[in-house]
N, CA, C and O of each residue as an XYZ file, in Angstrom:
796
protein
N      16.706    -13.088    -21.393
C      15.444    -13.356    -20.715
C      14.619    -12.070    -20.651
O      15.137    -11.010    -20.299
N      13.341    -12.169    -20.991
C      12.474    -10.985    -20.977
C      12.256    -10.505    -19.557
O      12.094    -11.312    -18.641
N      12.250     -9.181    -19.369
C      12.027     -8.597    -18.052
C      10.573     -8.154    -17.957
O       9.900     -7.992    -18.976
N      10.089     -7.958    -16.735
C       8.747     -7.408    -16.562
C       8.816     -6.263    -15.567
O       9.711     -6.216    -14.723
N       7.857     -5.328    -15.670
C       7.838     -4.197    -14.755
C       7.073     -4.557    -13.486
O       6.713     -5.717    -13.283
N       6.820     -3.547    -12.616
C       6.141     -3.805    -11.349
C       4.729     -4.329    -11.534
O       4.154     -4.895    -10.604
N       4.158     -4.150    -12.724
C       2.805     -4.632    -13.005
C       2.816     -6.012    -13.653
O       1.763     -6.564    -13.970
N       4.004     -6.563    -13.845
C       4.086     -7.868    -14.472
C       3.950     -7.812    -15.982
O       3.821     -8.847    -16.636
N       3.978     -6.576    -16.555
C       3.907     -6.452    -18.006
C       5.278     -6.784    -18.566
O       6.272     -6.148    -18.217
N       5.325     -7.770    -19.423
C       6.606     -8.234    -19.936
C       7.155     -7.281    -20.991
O       6.428     -6.829    -21.875
N       8.416     -6.991    -20.887
C       9.099     -6.191    -21.893
C       9.466     -7.127    -23.037
O      10.031     -8.196    -22.808
N       9.148     -6.732    -24.262
C       9.405     -7.626    -25.376
C      10.745     -7.327    -26.025
O      11.303     -6.238    -25.886
N      11.239     -8.319    -26.731
C      12.553     -8.210    -27.354
C      12.432     -7.586    -28.742
O      11.335     -7.441    -29.281
N      13.572     -7.223    -29.303
C      13.598     -6.679    -30.657
C      13.100     -7.718    -31.658
O      12.442     -7.379    -32.642
N      13.417     -8.981    -31.400
C      12.945    -10.053    -32.292
C      11.420    -10.150    -32.247
O      10.791    -10.412    -33.272
N      10.817     -9.941    -31.069
C       9.354     -9.934    -30.963
C       8.770     -8.848    -31.863
O       7.781     -9.065    -32.564
N       9.409     -7.665    -31.827
C       8.921     -6.542    -32.634
C       9.045     -6.869    -34.113
O       8.120     -6.615    -34.885
N      10.184     -7.433    -34.515
C      10.379     -7.785    -35.921
C       9.323     -8.784    -36.390
O       8.783     -8.655    -37.489
N       9.030     -9.783    -35.550
C       8.011    -10.779    -35.906
C       6.649    -10.120    -36.054
O       5.894    -10.442    -36.970
N       6.339     -9.204    -35.157
C       5.049     -8.512    -35.223
C       4.968     -7.663    -36.490
O       3.927     -7.619    -37.146
N       6.083     -6.979    -36.838
C       6.094     -6.129    -38.036
C       5.954     -6.978    -39.304
O       5.297     -6.560    -40.257
N       6.569     -8.169    -39.322
C       6.447     -9.055    -40.485
C       4.999     -9.527    -40.647
O       4.518     -9.729    -41.762
N       4.307     -9.702    -39.490
C       2.940    -10.207    -39.544
C       1.934     -9.137    -39.973
O       0.815     -9.460    -40.372
N       2.335     -7.851    -39.889
C       1.414     -6.776    -40.264
C       1.300     -6.677    -41.781
O       2.260     -6.923    -42.511
N       0.121     -6.316    -42.233
C      -0.109     -6.108    -43.675
C       0.497     -4.768    -44.074
O       0.342     -3.787    -43.347
N       1.177     -4.704    -45.204
C       1.695     -3.441    -45.706
C       3.079     -3.127    -45.173
O       3.676     -3.920    -44.445
N       3.579     -1.956    -45.545
C       4.933     -1.528    -45.215
C       4.922     -0.695    -43.935
O       4.125      0.234    -43.806
N       5.803     -1.023    -42.991
C       5.915     -0.271    -41.737
C       7.275      0.402    -41.738
O       8.309     -0.265    -41.718
N       7.268      1.741    -41.761
C       8.525      2.490    -41.860
C       8.986      2.943    -40.475
O       8.911      4.126    -40.145
N       9.457      2.006    -39.679
C       9.948      2.310    -38.330
C      10.906      1.209    -37.917
O      10.714      0.043    -38.264
N      11.934      1.582    -37.178
C      12.880      0.559    -36.716
C      12.315     -0.125    -35.476
O      11.518      0.469    -34.750
N      12.718     -1.362    -35.230
C      12.247     -2.037    -34.009
C      12.607     -1.250    -32.746
O      11.816     -1.193    -31.804
N      13.802     -0.640    -32.723
C      14.205      0.140    -31.545
C      13.304      1.339    -31.320
O      12.914      1.631    -30.190
N      12.971      2.044    -32.420
C      12.082      3.208    -32.305
C      10.695      2.773    -31.872
O      10.048      3.448    -31.072
N      10.230      1.629    -32.408
C       8.914      1.123    -32.021
C       8.870      0.836    -30.514
O       7.901      1.183    -29.839
N       9.921      0.202    -30.000
C       9.966     -0.119    -28.561
C       9.950      1.150    -27.717
O       9.285      1.197    -26.682
N      10.683      2.190    -28.155
C      10.707      3.455    -27.411
C       9.334      4.101    -27.394
O       8.885      4.603    -26.364
N       8.658      4.084    -28.561
C       7.305      4.662    -28.628
C       6.358      3.870    -27.735
O       5.548      4.448    -27.011
N       6.463      2.546    -27.789
C       5.585      1.710    -26.957
C       5.822      2.004    -25.474
O       4.870      2.174    -24.712
N       7.091      2.064    -25.070
C       7.429      2.293    -23.661
C       6.902      3.651    -23.200
O       6.338      3.764    -22.111
N       7.088      4.690    -24.036
C       6.616      6.029    -23.672
C       5.090      6.057    -23.592
O       4.526      6.675    -22.689
N       4.421      5.388    -24.536
C       2.951      5.361    -24.537
C       2.437      4.599    -23.318
O       1.434      4.988    -22.719
N       3.116      3.521    -22.952
C       2.722      2.719    -21.791
C       2.832      3.551    -20.503
O       1.927      3.543    -19.669
N       3.954      4.266    -20.357
C       4.133      5.107    -19.164
C       3.108      6.235    -19.131
O       2.594      6.581    -18.068
N       2.809      6.808    -20.300
C       1.810      7.866    -20.363
C       0.429      7.331    -19.975
O      -0.331      8.000    -19.274
N       0.114      6.118    -20.439
C      -1.175      5.518    -20.101
C      -1.277      5.269    -18.602
O      -2.335      5.486    -18.012
N      -0.182      4.812    -17.973
C      -0.184      4.592    -16.521
C      -0.433      5.904    -15.780
O      -1.210      5.947    -14.826
N       0.241      6.989    -16.230
C       0.050      8.297    -15.586
C      -1.386      8.773    -15.758
O      -1.989      9.293    -14.819
N      -1.937      8.595    -16.964
C      -3.312      9.039    -17.215
C      -4.286      8.269    -16.323
O      -5.183      8.861    -15.722
N      -4.110      6.957    -16.238
C      -5.002      6.138    -15.413
C      -4.875      6.510    -13.939
O      -5.871      6.581    -13.219
N      -3.619      6.751    -13.492
C      -3.400      7.100    -12.081
C      -4.022      8.446    -11.748
O      -4.508      8.642    -10.634
N      -4.013      9.368    -12.689
C      -4.590     10.687    -12.443
C      -6.099     10.678    -12.496
O      -6.748     11.499    -11.848
N      -6.670      9.758    -13.262
C      -8.123      9.741    -13.445
C      -8.840      8.954    -12.355
O      -9.963      9.296    -11.985
N      -8.213      7.914    -11.841
C      -8.863      7.091    -10.818
C      -8.860      7.784     -9.475
O      -7.901      8.472     -9.125
N      -9.939      7.603     -8.717
C     -10.076      8.205     -7.391
C     -10.079      7.117     -6.317
O     -10.297      5.937     -6.589
N      -9.830      7.566     -5.092
C      -9.772      6.638     -3.958
C     -11.029      5.797     -3.853
O     -10.950      4.606     -3.552
N     -12.203      6.402     -4.100
C     -13.462      5.668     -3.939
C     -13.547      4.452     -4.875
O     -14.287      3.505     -4.609
N     -12.775      4.493     -5.979
C     -12.822      3.402     -6.946
C     -11.914      2.231     -6.561
O     -12.104      1.118     -7.051
N     -10.944      2.468     -5.700
C      -9.980      1.396     -5.399
C      -9.940      1.003     -3.931
O      -9.321      0.000     -3.576
N     -10.607      1.799     -3.056
C     -10.479      1.517     -1.620
C     -11.243      0.255     -1.225
O     -12.195     -0.155     -1.889
N     -10.799     -0.340     -0.135
C     -11.503     -1.445      0.491
C     -12.492     -0.839      1.476
O     -12.110     -0.051      2.341
N     -13.750     -1.205      1.347
C     -14.773     -0.603      2.188
C     -15.822     -1.649      2.562
O     -16.238     -2.440      1.715
N     -16.251     -1.657      3.829
C     -15.741     -0.828      4.928
C     -14.364     -1.303      5.375
O     -13.960     -2.433      5.101
N     -13.659     -0.425      6.064
C     -12.329     -0.764      6.578
C     -12.463     -1.360      7.978
O     -13.304     -0.924      8.764
N     -11.640     -2.351      8.285
C     -11.570     -2.827      9.669
C     -10.942     -1.710     10.486
O      -9.920     -1.154     10.086
N     -11.534     -1.376     11.618
C     -11.009     -0.304     12.473
C     -10.741     -0.823     13.874
O     -11.413     -1.733     14.360
N      -9.748     -0.225     14.510
C      -9.431     -0.505     15.915
C     -10.072      0.573     16.759
O     -10.209      1.715     16.322
N     -10.470      0.210     17.981
C     -11.048      1.178     18.916
C      -9.931      1.735     19.794
O      -9.059      0.994     20.248
N      -9.965      3.040     20.028
C      -8.906      3.706     20.781
C      -8.712      3.117     22.179
O      -7.603      3.142     22.711
N      -9.780      2.589     22.775
C      -9.664      2.065     24.143
C      -9.195      0.608     24.191
O      -9.208     -0.005     25.259
N      -8.787      0.053     23.064
C      -8.253     -1.322     23.042
C      -6.843     -1.352     23.632
O      -6.182     -0.320     23.744
N      -6.401     -2.542     24.003
C      -4.995     -2.736     24.359
C      -4.242     -3.194     23.110
O      -4.843     -3.565     22.102
N      -2.918     -3.159     23.202
C      -2.094     -3.615     22.081
C      -2.382     -5.082     21.768
O      -2.381     -5.484     20.604
N      -2.625     -5.871     22.796
C      -2.922     -7.292     22.595
C      -4.224     -7.462     21.815
O      -4.294     -8.258     20.878
N      -5.251     -6.712     22.205
C      -6.545     -6.806     21.512
C      -6.402     -6.362     20.056
O      -6.986     -6.958     19.150
N      -5.609     -5.296     19.847
C      -5.405     -4.801     18.486
C      -4.672     -5.845     17.643
O      -5.051     -6.110     16.502
N      -3.624     -6.432     18.215
C      -2.855     -7.436     17.490
C      -3.725     -8.639     17.140
O      -3.608     -9.199     16.050
N      -4.602     -9.036     18.072
C      -5.498    -10.169     17.819
C      -6.450     -9.852     16.670
O      -6.675    -10.692     15.798
N      -7.012     -8.635     16.666
C      -7.950     -8.255     15.600
C      -7.244     -8.243     14.239
O      -7.771     -8.756     13.252
N      -6.040     -7.646     14.203
C      -5.287     -7.595     12.948
C      -4.959     -9.004     12.460
O      -5.092     -9.312     11.276
N      -4.527     -9.856     13.396
C      -4.179    -11.240     13.026
C      -5.407    -12.008     12.552
O      -5.334    -12.758     11.578
N      -6.544    -11.825     13.240
C      -7.772    -12.544     12.871
C      -8.228    -12.201     11.458
O      -8.786    -13.046     10.758
N      -7.987    -10.953     11.041
C      -8.433    -10.517      9.714
C      -7.315    -10.582      8.670
O      -7.518    -10.221      7.511
N      -6.131    -11.045      9.093
C      -5.028    -11.188      8.144
C      -4.562     -9.877      7.544
O      -4.171     -9.825      6.378
N      -4.602     -8.801      8.352
C      -4.148     -7.492      7.876
C      -3.017     -7.006      8.779
O      -2.896     -7.448      9.922
N      -2.196     -6.103      8.269
C      -1.024     -5.665      9.030
C      -1.183     -4.274      9.622
O      -0.251     -3.762     10.241
N      -2.342     -3.653      9.447
C      -2.557     -2.341     10.031
C      -3.986     -1.898      9.815
O      -4.700     -2.442      8.973
N      -4.405     -0.882     10.602
C      -5.787     -0.394     10.491
C      -5.890      0.987     11.118
O      -5.067      1.362     11.953
N      -6.926      1.758     10.701
C      -7.178      3.040     11.366
C      -7.673      2.800     12.793
O      -8.278      1.770     13.090
N      -7.405      3.772     13.668
C      -7.918      3.745     15.043
C      -8.995      4.818     15.129
O      -8.765      5.961     14.733
N     -10.177      4.458     15.649
C     -11.257      5.439     15.781
C     -11.520      5.723     17.252
O     -11.345      4.857     18.110
N     -11.953      6.981     17.531
C     -12.274      7.366     18.905
C     -13.731      7.015     19.224
O     -14.408      6.366     18.427
N     -14.197      7.443     20.374
C     -15.554      7.073     20.794
C     -16.633      7.685     19.907
O     -17.776      7.227     19.921
N     -16.279      8.735     19.119
C     -17.241      9.335     18.181
C     -17.169      8.680     16.801
O     -17.914      9.053     15.895
N     -16.268      7.699     16.641
C     -16.128      7.007     15.365
C     -15.207      7.711     14.392
O     -15.134      7.321     13.227
N     -14.493      8.752     14.845
C     -13.578      9.488     13.972
C     -12.184      8.872     14.012
O     -11.736      8.384     15.050
N     -11.506      8.903     12.864
C     -10.148      8.374     12.800
C      -9.216      9.279     13.601
O      -9.136     10.480     13.342
N      -8.505      8.694     14.583
C      -7.611      9.484     15.430
C      -6.177      8.952     15.376
O      -5.284      9.519     16.006
N      -5.953      7.876     14.636
C      -4.610      7.323     14.525
C      -4.613      6.145     13.572
O      -5.656      5.750     13.050
N      -3.443      5.597     13.354
C      -3.290      4.405     12.525
C      -2.271      3.509     13.229
O      -1.242      3.985     13.708
N      -2.562      2.225     13.287
C      -1.620      1.275     13.878
C      -1.217      0.254     12.815
O      -2.062     -0.297     12.108
N       0.073      0.018     12.720
C       0.577     -0.999     11.785
C       1.689     -1.783     12.468
O       2.069     -1.495     13.603
N       2.192     -2.760     11.764
C       3.295     -3.540     12.298
C       4.491     -2.679     12.653
O       5.224     -2.992     13.592
N       4.699     -1.584     11.904
C       5.825     -0.685     12.183
C       5.696     -0.061     13.570
O       6.700      0.155     14.249
N       4.445      0.234     14.000
C       4.248      0.831     15.332
C       4.613     -0.159     16.435
O       5.224      0.207     17.439
N       4.227     -1.423     16.230
C       4.606     -2.450     17.216
C       6.128     -2.546     17.312
O       6.687     -2.597     18.408
N       6.789     -2.570     16.159
C       8.247     -2.678     16.154
C       8.894     -1.482     16.837
O       9.864     -1.631     17.580
N       8.346     -0.283     16.579
C       8.900      0.941     17.182
C       8.798      0.882     18.704
O       9.768      1.170     19.404
N       7.626      0.511     19.216
C       7.429      0.468     20.665
C       8.264     -0.641     21.303
O       8.658     -0.544     22.465
N       8.527     -1.692     20.534
C       9.365     -2.784     21.041
C      10.847     -2.425     20.975
O      11.698     -3.213     21.388
N      11.158     -1.228     20.453
C      12.544     -0.778     20.394
C      13.304     -1.307     19.192
O      14.535     -1.280     19.171
N      12.573     -1.790     18.183
C      13.214     -2.320     16.985
C      13.131     -1.282     15.868
O      12.182     -0.500     15.822
N      14.106     -1.268     14.977
C      14.064     -0.304     13.870
C      12.913     -0.602     12.900
O      12.414     -1.725     12.835
N      12.500      0.441     12.141
C      11.375      0.315     11.202
C      11.585     -0.745     10.139
O      10.619     -1.314      9.631
N      12.836     -1.015      9.798
C      13.075     -1.993      8.737
C      13.195     -3.419      9.273
O      13.607     -4.326      8.550
N      12.830     -3.615     10.555
C      12.875     -4.964     11.125
C      11.840     -5.854     10.453
O      10.818     -5.383      9.954
N      12.123     -7.129     10.454
C      11.205     -8.103      9.856
C      10.666     -9.018     10.954
O      11.129     -8.995     12.095
N       9.681     -9.817     10.578
C       9.138    -10.785     11.518
C      10.249    -11.697     12.045
O      10.288    -12.007     13.236
N      11.144    -12.122     11.161
C      12.222    -13.006     11.591
C      13.174    -12.298     12.564
O      13.747    -12.953     13.435
N      13.356    -10.976     12.436
C      14.191    -10.228     13.381
C      13.558    -10.278     14.775
O      14.257    -10.431     15.777
N      12.235    -10.149     14.828
C      11.525    -10.217     16.110
C      11.696    -11.603     16.718
O      11.993    -11.734     17.905
N      11.509    -12.636     15.903
C      11.666    -14.006     16.397
C      13.094    -14.222     16.885
O      13.312    -14.813     17.942
N      14.070    -13.738     16.107
C      15.469    -13.906     16.489
C      15.755    -13.214     17.812
O      16.445    -13.773     18.665
N      15.234    -12.006     17.994
C      15.473    -11.265     19.237
C      14.816    -11.971     20.426
O      15.392    -12.042     21.511
N      13.595    -12.496     20.207
C      12.909    -13.215     21.286
C      13.684    -14.473     21.687
O      13.783    -14.814     22.866
N      14.223    -15.144     20.685
C      14.948    -16.387     20.960
C      16.302    -16.131     21.593
O      16.840    -16.999     22.281
N      16.865    -14.938     21.368
C      18.208    -14.620     21.823
C      18.243    -14.107     23.260
O      19.290    -14.147     23.906
N      17.114    -13.630     23.762
C      17.087    -13.038     25.106
C      16.164    -13.826     26.028
O      15.292    -14.568     25.578
N      16.377    -13.647     27.326
C      15.570    -14.364     28.306
C      14.106    -13.963     28.209
O      13.227    -14.824     28.219
N      13.831    -12.649     28.115
C      12.447    -12.184     28.023
C      12.145    -11.747     26.600
O      12.972    -11.104     25.954
N      10.980    -12.089     26.121
C      10.600    -11.701     24.757
C      10.405    -10.190     24.695
O       9.844     -9.593     25.614
N      10.871     -9.572     23.607
C      10.761     -8.116     23.480
C       9.315     -7.668     23.334
O       9.039     -6.474     23.458
N       8.387     -8.574     23.075
C       6.981     -8.195     22.940
C       6.215     -8.313     24.248
O       5.052     -7.917     24.314
N       6.853     -8.858     25.311
C       6.120     -9.109     26.552
C       5.619     -7.830     27.204
O       4.604     -7.856     27.900
N       6.304     -6.711     26.997
C       5.873     -5.453     27.606
C       4.665     -4.826     26.938
O       4.156     -3.809     27.409
N       4.199     -5.415     25.852
C       3.078     -4.830     25.112
C       1.713     -5.330     25.562
O       0.683     -4.779     25.174
N       1.711     -6.379     26.384
C       0.457     -7.056     26.687
C      -0.691     -6.119     27.051
O      -1.773     -6.216     26.472
N      -0.469     -5.222     27.994
C      -1.551     -4.348     28.460
C      -1.378     -2.908     28.002
O      -2.035     -2.003     28.517
N      -0.496     -2.699     27.038
C      -0.241     -1.341     26.547
C      -1.502     -0.779     25.885
O      -2.064     -1.417     24.994
N      -1.959      0.422     26.314
C      -3.123      1.014     25.652
C      -2.782      1.404     24.216
O      -1.651      1.786     23.915
N      -3.777      1.303     23.338
C      -3.551      1.591     21.933
C      -3.102      3.032     21.715
O      -2.370      3.320     20.768
N      -3.534      3.926     22.581
C      -3.112      5.336     22.532
C      -1.590      5.463     22.495
O      -1.051      6.320     21.795
N      -0.906      4.615     23.244
C       0.550      4.692     23.342
C       1.239      4.011     22.171
O       2.456      4.111     22.022
N       0.474      3.323     21.343
C       1.043      2.564     20.229
C       0.813      3.219     18.877
O       1.676      3.180     18.000
N      -0.374      3.828     18.715
C      -0.769      4.291     17.382
C       0.046      5.489     16.913
O       0.577      6.259     17.713
N       0.131      5.623     15.581
C       0.731      6.800     14.964
C      -0.354      7.865     14.867
O      -1.413      7.620     14.289
N      -0.104      9.026     15.417
C      -1.103     10.078     15.450
C      -0.401     11.431     15.417
O       0.664     11.566     16.020
N      -0.945     12.434     14.743
C      -2.240     12.413     14.058
C      -2.179     11.542     12.811
O      -1.117     11.387     12.208
N      -3.329     10.969     12.421
C      -3.336     10.074     11.269
C      -3.233     10.837      9.958
O      -3.655     11.989      9.859
N      -2.669     10.182      8.958
C      -2.680     10.729      7.597
C      -3.908     10.127      6.923
O      -3.997      8.911      6.752
N      -4.851     10.981      6.544
C      -6.090     10.521      5.914
C      -6.342     11.336      4.645
O      -5.650     12.317      4.373
N      -7.336     10.913      3.883
C      -7.718     11.657      2.678
C      -9.200     11.423      2.436
O      -9.816     10.564      3.067
N      -9.770     12.202      1.506
C     -11.175     11.970      1.153
C     -11.259     11.116     -0.112
O     -10.243     10.780     -0.721
N     -12.476     10.776     -0.487
C     -12.686      9.857     -1.606
C     -12.277     10.431     -2.955
O     -12.149      9.685     -3.926
N     -12.070     11.736     -3.033
C     -11.754     12.364     -4.319
C     -10.258     12.423     -4.612
O      -9.865     12.875     -5.687
N      -9.427     11.983     -3.695
C      -7.987     12.012     -3.957
C      -7.676     11.037     -5.102
O      -8.208      9.928     -5.149
N      -6.817     11.466     -6.010
C      -6.495     10.610     -7.157
C      -5.482      9.537     -6.765
O      -4.776      9.658     -5.764
N      -5.430      8.500     -7.571
C      -4.465      7.425     -7.347
C      -3.041      7.971     -7.426
O      -2.162      7.543     -6.678
N      -2.818      8.920     -8.338
C      -1.482      9.516     -8.462
C      -1.107     10.249     -7.175
O       0.032     10.149     -6.717
N      -2.057     10.987     -6.589
C      -1.769     11.703     -5.338
C      -1.591     10.737     -4.165
O      -0.775     10.979     -3.276
N      -2.359      9.637     -4.165
C      -2.175      8.621     -3.112
C      -0.771      8.034     -3.214
O      -0.085      7.863     -2.207
N      -0.358      7.731     -4.425
C       0.979      7.164     -4.639
C       2.056      8.114     -4.127
O       3.005      7.691     -3.467
N       1.901      9.408     -4.437
C       2.876     10.409     -3.982
C       2.881     10.502     -2.451
O       3.936     10.658     -1.838
N       1.690     10.403     -1.838
C       1.573     10.458     -0.374
C       2.252      9.251      0.271
O       2.950      9.389      1.275
N       2.044      8.069     -0.308
C       2.683      6.862      0.222
C       4.205      7.030      0.230
O       4.875      6.669      1.198
N       4.733      7.579     -0.853
C       6.179      7.756     -0.965
C       6.677      8.826      0.004
O       7.660      8.615      0.713
N       5.995      9.980      0.034
C       6.451     11.104      0.859
C       6.392     10.794      2.346
O       7.276     11.198      3.102
N       5.350     10.074      2.772
C       5.145      9.816      4.206
C       5.592      8.422      4.631
O       5.474      8.065      5.803
N       6.107      7.628      3.685
C       6.554      6.253      3.983
C       5.470      5.456      4.699
O       5.712      4.846      5.740
N       4.256      5.474      4.114
C       3.131      4.732      4.689
C       2.683      3.652      3.717
O       3.021      3.687      2.534
N       1.916      2.689      4.233
C       1.439      1.576      3.414
C      -0.074      1.505      3.338
O      -0.622      0.643      2.651
N      -0.762      2.411      4.043
C      -2.227      2.410      4.031
C      -2.713      3.817      4.306
O      -2.069      4.589      5.016
N      -3.879      4.140      3.721
C      -4.433      5.480      3.854
C      -5.928      5.379      4.157
O      -6.709      5.001      3.284
N      -6.335      5.717      5.393
C      -7.775      5.740      5.674
C      -8.453      6.817      4.827
O      -7.962      7.941      4.720
N      -9.592      6.455      4.225
C     -10.380      7.397      3.437
C     -11.574      7.800      4.296
O     -12.384      6.957      4.683
N     -11.678      9.106      4.592
C     -12.690      9.583      5.532
C     -13.665     10.542      4.860
O     -13.345     11.202      3.872
N     -14.872     10.594      5.436
C     -15.845     11.597      5.030
C     -15.489     12.922      5.666
O     -14.523     13.009      6.423
N     -16.265     13.965      5.367
C     -15.986     15.292      5.933
C     -16.159     15.310      7.451
O     -15.646     16.200      8.130
N     -16.897     14.306      7.987
C     -17.088     14.219      9.440
C     -15.949     13.473     10.132
O     -15.976     13.296     11.350
N     -14.942     13.031      9.360
C     -13.801     12.327      9.953
C     -14.034     10.845     10.170
O     -13.146     10.145     10.657
N     -15.222     10.351      9.814
C     -15.508      8.926      9.980
C     -14.921      8.148      8.802
O     -14.958      8.621      7.666
N     -14.377      6.949      9.070
C     -13.759      6.176      7.979
C     -14.802      5.637      6.999
O     -15.837      5.105      7.402
N     -14.509      5.787      5.707
C     -15.392      5.240      4.673
C     -14.741      4.051      3.983
O     -15.418      3.266      3.319
N     -13.437      3.920      4.138
C     -12.707      2.819      3.526
C     -11.226      3.001      3.771
O     -10.811      3.877      4.530
N     -10.442      2.176      3.131
C      -8.992      2.273      3.282
C      -8.338      1.872      1.966
O      -8.792      0.947      1.294
N      -7.273      2.571      1.606
C      -6.489      2.209      0.421
C      -5.150      1.692      0.918
O      -4.433      2.396      1.629
N      -4.813      0.469      0.547
C      -3.534     -0.124      0.930
C      -2.594     -0.123     -0.267
O      -2.992      0.177     -1.392
N      -1.348     -0.464      0.001
C      -0.365     -0.544     -1.078
C      -0.813     -1.581     -2.132
O      -0.576     -1.401     -3.326
N      -1.453     -2.648     -1.678
C      -1.953     -3.665     -2.611
C      -3.030     -3.078     -3.523
O      -3.029     -3.325     -4.729
N      -3.964     -2.285     -2.933
C      -5.002     -1.635     -3.748
C      -4.348     -0.716     -4.775
O      -4.750     -0.666     -5.937
N      -3.328      0.012     -4.315
C      -2.671      0.994     -5.182
C      -1.967      0.304     -6.356
O      -2.080      0.742     -7.501
N      -1.246     -0.771     -6.061
C      -0.547     -1.486     -7.141
C      -1.555     -2.050     -8.133
O      -1.338     -2.004     -9.344
N      -2.670     -2.590     -7.607
C      -3.704     -3.116     -8.495
C      -4.251     -2.038     -9.411
O      -4.481     -2.283    -10.595
N      -4.465     -0.827     -8.860
C      -5.009      0.273     -9.667
C      -3.994      0.738    -10.700
O      -4.350      0.985    -11.852
N      -2.740      0.858    -10.298
C      -1.713      1.323    -11.223
C      -1.469      0.315    -12.343
O      -1.059      0.676    -13.446
N      -1.728     -0.948    -12.039
C      -1.539     -1.983    -13.053
C      -2.854     -2.302    -13.751
O      -2.958     -3.273    -14.500
N      -3.876     -1.447    -13.486
C      -5.190     -1.575    -14.139
C      -5.817     -2.926    -13.862
O      -6.377     -3.556    -14.759
N      -5.721     -3.375    -12.602
C      -6.314     -4.659    -12.231
C      -7.458     -4.447    -11.264
O      -7.705     -5.312    -10.424
N      -8.121     -3.404    -11.340
C      -9.223     -3.211    -10.411
C      -9.985     -1.963    -10.700
O     -10.952     -1.654    -10.003
């Protein structure tokens, strides 16, 4: 069975290569195995070149939905749920990014490990008399958000964003102007789309 990479690009078989070589006009002096190796190396090189050339401004979602620092955890959760997103930058009264809140922050404050899933939360709520989320109702966002925030400017390359996501174990990166105000956000979905040349 043919395999595909993270971009959904299907890896072809040796028989596919042989069929393609038979269909070409003229003599091709290369083995199917060598052809596959050259193709794979060229494909990886093209991905690296594209990742290095693309900038945040080309792939970010803009404007970004932002949370206000004076919100409660309940208000933040409602906003995230209403927009179908799992995290957002937090801005202060001057409109500057001062933190980031994601599902991981809710889990951390609820005393659950970072690798917990939605079903783990449901299971814990069902297993105990009081729901583990009940203490969050009036929690100020200040006590929930991850701060200081990890941000970048619009000139950061896709390759550097990818490295930042890996190094900091984050799933979203607020893109800010020199004044610290959010101009957009790059999520893991945006990044995968860019790396797979789908955007």
